[in-house]
C-alpha positions in Angstrom: -45.6 -146.3 -20.4 -47.0 -143.5 -18.2 -48.2 -144.5 -14.8 -50.8 -142.6 -12.9 -51.3 -143.3 -9.1 -53.9 -141.7 -6.8 -55.8 -142.1 -3.6 -59.5 -142.0 -2.9 -61.5 -142.6 0.3 -64.4 -144.9 1.1 -67.2 -144.1 3.6 -67.2 -146.3 6.7 -68.5 -149.8 6.2 -68.5 -149.6 2.4 -65.6 -151.9 1.6 -67.8 -154.9 0.6 -70.2 -152.7 -1.4 -67.3 -151.1 -3.3 -65.9 -154.5 -4.2 -69.3 -155.8 -5.2 -69.9 -152.8 -7.6 -66.5 -153.2 -9.2 -66.9 -157.0 -9.6 -69.9 -156.1 -11.8 -68.2 -153.3 -13.7 -70.4 -152.1 -16.6 -69.2 -153.4 -19.9 -69.6 -150.0 -21.5 -67.4 -148.4 -18.8 -64.8 -151.1 -19.3 -64.8 -150.4 -23.0 -64.4 -146.7 -22.4 -61.5 -147.2 -20.0 -59.7 -149.3 -22.6 -60.5 -146.9 -25.4 -59.0 -144.1 -23.3 -55.7 -145.9 -23.3 -55.7 -147.6 -19.9 -53.6 -150.8 -20.2 -53.8 -151.9 -16.6 -55.9 -150.4 -13.7 -55.7 -151.7 -10.2 -57.2 -150.4 -7.0 -56.0 -151.4 -3.5 -57.7 -150.9 -0.2 -56.2 -150.0 3.1 -58.9 -151.4 5.4 -57.8 -149.4 8.4 -58.0 -146.0 6.8 -60.5 -146.8 4.1 -58.1 -145.3 1.5 -58.2 -146.7 -2.0 -54.9 -146.6 -3.8 -55.3 -146.7 -7.6 -52.6 -147.4 -10.2 -53.1 -146.9 -13.9 -50.7 -148.0 -16.5 -51.4 -145.9 -19.6 -50.5 -146.1 -23.3 -48.3 -143.2 -24.5 -51.3 -141.9 -26.6 -53.8 -142.2 -23.7 -56.8 -139.9 -23.5 -57.7 -140.5 -19.8 -58.6 -136.8 -19.3 -61.4 -137.2 -21.8 -63.1 -139.8 -19.6 -64.7 -137.2 -17.3 -66.8 -135.9 -20.1 -68.3 -139.3 -21.1 -71.9 -139.9 -20.0 -71.0 -143.5 -18.8 -68.3 -142.0 -16.6 -70.7 -139.5 -15.1 -73.3 -142.3 -14.5 -70.6 -144.4 -12.7 -69.6 -141.4 -10.5 -73.3 -140.9 -9.6 -73.6 -144.7 -8.8 -70.5 -144.6 -6.6 -71.2 -141.2 -4.8 -73.1 -142.7 -1.9 -70.1 -144.9 -0.8 -67.1 -142.7 -1.2 -65.8 -139.1 -0.8 -66.8 -137.0 -3.9 -66.9 -133.5 -5.2 -70.2 -131.7 -5.8 -70.4 -133.2 -9.3 -69.9 -136.7 -7.8 -66.4 -137.0 -9.2 -64.4 -138.9 -6.7 -62.0 -136.9 -4.5 -58.7 -138.0 -5.9 -55.3 -137.1 -4.5 -52.4 -137.7 -6.9 -49.5 -139.8 -5.5 -45.9 -139.2 -6.3 -43.7 -142.1 -7.2 -40.8 -142.3 -4.7 -39.4 -145.7 -5.6 -39.4 -148.1 -8.6 -37.6 -151.4 -9.1 -37.4 -153.1 -12.5 -35.3 -156.2 -12.8 -32.6 -155.6 -15.4 -32.4 -151.8 -14.9 -29.5 -152.2 -12.4 
């Protein structure tokens, strides 16, 4: 399964608000993420730097690139734009991360 990892950045003091908004993720957005082929999506916070590290496990036939065109995704970006670094269209500034190590029991 493909894995996509990336980094985003929160504005100062927005950690609790970010968590609150994600704890109440819109059902229509959750459905769109699943339909796009995301099997597992996790976001981790480094509280010192305010960096968010995201990890997506994708199905082989994923269509994650299509999410950016969905109205629900655009609304979510607009909703989140006041608490994190974004581009002019409110898409989060997302920096791809390269995998440098992986361990899977049984692969040795």
